[in-house]
N, C-alpha and C positions, 0 to 999 in steps of 0.2 A: 258669347265668345267667353265671358267669365266663368259661366258654369262649366264650359269644356275644359277650361284650365283647372278648375277645382276638382273636376272628375279626374283628369290625368295626374294631379298631385295626390288624390286619395289612392288611386290605384298604385302609384309608386310607392306611398307609405305603406300599403298593404303588403306590397311585394317585399319591401326591406324588412318590415316585421315578421312576415312568414318566414324569411330567410333567416332572421335572427332566432326566431322559436326553434326551427328545424335544426339550426347549429346548437342550439343549447340542449336540444334532446339528445343529440348525438353523445354527449358527455355523461356518463351513468351517474345517477345518484344512489348512494349505497347506504345501509344501515349501521355499517361498521364505524367504530371511533377510528380505527386506523385501516388503511387499506393500500395495496399497491399492486399493479399489474406490470410485468417486464416481459420482454423478448428474451427467452432463455438463450438464443444465440448469442446476442451481442450485450445482453443486460441492459438494453435501452429500456428507460421508463416510459410506459405509455400512458399510465394513470397513477395517480398518488393522492393520499389524503392522510395527513399526520404519519406519514412514512416512517420517520425517524423517531417518533415518541415511544419510549420504552414502556413496554406493557408486560404482565405476566403471559406465558405461552400455552400453559396446559400441557396436553398430550402431544402438541406439534413438537414438543422436546424430542419425541421418540425418533424423528428424522434423524437427529444427530446421533442418537444411540444406536438405532439401527445400522446406521451407515458405519459406524465404527465396528459394530458387531459383525456385519457382512464382510468387511476388510479383513478382519481377524479370521474370519470362518474360510475366506478364500486361502489363507495360508495354513491354517489348521482348524479343520471344521470339528473341534474336539466335542467329545460327550459330555455335558454337563451333569453332575449328580445334584438334584435339586435338594437344597436343606431347608430347615423352618426359617432361617434368617432371611433367605432369599425370597420367601413367599409372605412374609409378615408385613404386608403393606396393604393400604386401603385403596378402594376404586375398582376400576374395571380389570379383568383378569382372563387369562387363557385357561385357567383351571387347573394350575400346576400344584401338586402336593409334594410335601416332603418324601424322598425316595424314588421320585419320578427321575428318568434319564432322557435327556433330549439333546440334539446338538445345537451349536450355537445359531446355525442357519435356521433352525425351527423356532428358535426363541425369537429371532428377527421376524419370522412369518406372524409369530402371536403378537408382536408390537404393531406390526404395520396393518394387521387386518382386524382384530378385536382390540387393539391398543391394551395389550395386556401388562399392567404395571407389575405384575409378577414376572414376567418375562424380562422386562427393563431391568428390574433389579438382579435377576439370576444371571443375566448376561454381564451386567456391571461387576458384579461380586467375582464371577468366574474369570473375567478378563484382567480386572486390576487388583482384585483381594479385597476391595471394599468399595463403596458408593463414594466416599470422599476422593479416593484415588481415581476413580473412574471419572469423576466430575474434573478432574485435573487433565484426564485426556481430552475430554469434551471441550474445556476452555482453550487447551492447547491447539486443538482442530479449528476452533472458532477463529484463532489469531491466524493461523495459515490460510483461512478462507476470507480473510479481512472482514470478519463480522464485529465491527468496532464498537457496537452497542448491545453486545449478547454476553450474558453471564451464566454458566450453568451451575446449579448445586444438586440438582437430582437426576436420574437417567429416566425418570417416570413423567416428570412435568407436575408434580405436587406443589402446592403454592409454597413460596419461599420468598421474602423480600428481596432477596440477592439473586434470585432466578427471574431472569427477564431477557427479552429481546425487542426487536422493532419489526414492522412488517417488511421493511426493505432487507434487513439481515435474514428474514425467515426466507425470502424469496431467493436471495443468493445461495442459502443453504439448500434449498430444495433443488434449484438448478445443478449445484454440484452433485447432490446424491442422486439425481435422475440420471447422471452419466455412468453411475454403477449399475451394470445390466442386471445383476441380482436383485437390487433395489427396484429398479423400475419394473422387472417382471413380477415382484411380489405385490407391489403398490398398485399395480394396474389391474389386478385381479379382483372380479366381484365376489369371489369366494375362493378358498384354498385349503387343500388337504395337508395336513401337518401330521409328520410321523413322530411317534414316541417310541424310544428304544425300550424303555421299562415304564409301564406296561407295553407290551409289544402290539400296539394299536395305532390306528391314525384316526384323527379328529378333523371334521370339516368347520371352517370358520367362515361367516359371511362378513364382508368388509364393511366397516362402519360408515365408510365414504359413499353415501348416496348418490354422490354426483357422478359416480362411475356409470349409474343408470339414468340419471336425469340428464346428462349433456354429452352430446354426440362428440366424439374425439376425446374425452376424458381419460386420462392415463395415470391419475393419482391426486393427491399425495397423502394427506394426513388431517384427521379432525383432532379437536381438542375441546375441553370444557371444564372448568371449575366455576364455582361461584363468584370467586374473585376474579378470574380471568374473563368470564364470559364465554360466548361461543367463539372458538377460534378455529379456521379453515386454510389449508393450504392446497391448492389444486394445480394441476398441470393438465394441458390439453394439447392436442396436435391435429393439425389440418394442413393438407396440401404441404408438407414438409416445413410449416411453421409450428414451432412450439412456444407457448406461453405459460408464465407461472403467474398465478393470482393469490394473494394473501389478504384474508381479512381478521381482524382482531377485535374482540367484543362486538360481535355482529348479530343481533336478533334474528336477521332474515339471511343468514350465510348462503344458503343455497341460491336464492333469487339473486343476492349481491355477486355471486361468482359467474352465473350465466350471464348477468348484464355485463360484467366486466370482460369476460371472455368473448362475448358477442361483439363488443366494442374493439376489442383487440383485434379479432379476425378481420373486422372490416376496415381497421386502420392500417394494417400491413399487408405486403404482399411478397411472393416468394420469386426471386430473380434467379434465373438458370444461368449458371456461369459454365459454358462449354466452349472451348476454341478447338476442339478436335478435328474441325473441317478446314481450319486455316492451315494454308501452306504457301512457302516461298522460296526462292533460291537467292542465295547472296554469294558474292565473290570469295575464293579461297586462296591465301597467300601460302607458296610453298608446298603446294600439293600435287598429287598425279592429275588432278582435274582442276579447272579454273573456277568451278563453283560448286555448292552443295545445298542440296534440299532439306529444307526444314519443315516441321510440322508443329501445330499447337496441341494443346491437351485439356481434358477435362478438369474443372474445379469443382470446389464445394459451393453449392447454392447459398446465397444470402437473402436475408430478409430485410426489407427497408420498408418505411412509410410510403403508403401507395402513392401519396401526391409527390413523392421524390424520385420514383423509379425513373421516369424520363429524364432526370438530371445527372444520371449515372454516367461518367466519362470513361471511355476505353482508350487506352493508349498502348501501342505496340512499342516496346523498347528493344533494339536490336543495334548491334554494331554495323558499320557500313561493309565489313569484311572480317572474316576470320582465319586465323593461322592454322595450317596442318600440323600435327596429325589431328583428327576429330574421330571420335568413337561415337557408334550407334547409340542413340539416346542421350548423348552429352547435352547438357543444357546451355544454350548460348544466348538465350534472351528471356524476356517476359512480356506477358500482355498484362496490364495494370487497370484494375476498375477503381475508379475513385468518386466518392461522393461528398460534397462540400470540402474538398480538398484533402479529405481523409481516405486512406486505402482501405477498401472493404473486401477485395479480392485480387489474387494474382493466379495465373496460371503460366507454365514452362512452355517454352518454345525450344524443341529438341531436334538434334540431328538425325535425319532418316536413314542414312547409311554412312559408314565410316570412309574418311578420305586418309590416305597414307602420304608420307612424304616419298618423293621419288627415290629409288635405289641408287645409291652413288657408288660407282666402280672405282676400285683402288688402282692407281697407277704403280709401277715397278718400284719406284723410291718409297711410297707410302707402305706397299707391302713389305719391304725390308725393315722400313723404321718400326712398324706395327710387330714385325717377327721378333726384332730385338727387344722390343718393349715387354712383349709377353714372357721372353725368358726371365727379366729381372722382375717381373711382378708375379 
């Protein structure tokens, strides 16, 4: 009997131990000094390691530089005359020479593909007149994006003691940048053809971000390296409508780190479809030509939540007991609200299917006389 009890206890202990080991294995171990993984849709943190520690960022700086450049290019994609001052910079290059002529957008392409420091400096000087003035634009935008632990000095990312960021701030910056269609289009390409105005030619550049080939669903974003910063990487990946942003700073094995982080994230969250277009109901109408009106629901934006929380989403129909005429077709009269842990995560509109007018009131003789006199004096 005692042997059976001991055997049962050992089995229970093994099961508990196996569960704990399995649980521990789901949380990735990364080589990075600082790291973070966020859901790009709601900015929820899925993994973090020293995420608020200030660190040099190397060429991940060019996420901000390229974003500002592309925003300027969308207004005026002007041709930049390359000068000696613009290309007098060390490090990676897109091969610009004094006398070359390229557009702002082409400079952004050079930044995001081969991490051209010459492209970053050229854009900065063209846009703001000088590198310090462009850094002011960068820092102003950082404030707008609530990057509270970030300060820019150079557009390229070359080391400076006052040039720093955090893994969290870089994730927020990348999420904002990826909302720019031109930025996403450029950074998601394994290679890109860049047009030169002078000389009249095109050059093909291969993106330094190997994760575009190594990871299914990768759509960006930017690599970086200096001896001081170590290997820096910001990545974005999308699967089944879920977009994740991962950041590692000073990571000897950054490619592997990002694959681990992204795998972990996609296993942790799920996409919930928000669509009430099949919903229909009738409610009473007061003061209309009909006593009731037909209503229908509408489709909303899908949301991503933790997989283990999907079943906890609550759906609530918010409608008045009746409505007053007149009612226009498509008029919003209610909502369907989706909440998780008492927080609203999505809503859809309930709208009128067909209009309802007020009944026409015929004027009696006295009203006609009164309105006629009224019209004479108005």
